[in-house]
C-alpha positions, 0 to 999 in steps of 0.5 A: 656167730654164724650167719647167712643171708637169705631173702634179705633176712639174716639168719643165725644157725647158732641159735638152734645149736644153743636152743637144743643144747639141753637135748642129747642125741639119744634123748632126741631119738627116744622121744621121736620113737615114743611119739611115733609109736604111741602118738602116731606122729610120722618121722617126716612130721617130727623132722620138719618141725622147728626145734622150738615147735617140737619142744612146745608139742612135747610139753603139751603132750606131756601135760595131756598125759599127766592129766590123763594119769590123774583121771585114771588114778582118781577113777581107781581110787573111786573103784577101791572105795566101793 
């Protein structure tokens, strides 16, 4: 395992390789693009996020979008009943 000392704290860079192994490079760029275009994140904000922080924001955003879609679907059902 790769490790290095910084300010007396040992850090492992392999952790981040393992943590990101589920995400392909193409998916990473597509997600960044979607977040910049549709949700007004800047590339600097996205690049400065810690990998697990980025995953949390993506999960929260996904949950928010799903809730909005449910509300829209419910409104549409109500409109069709009239």
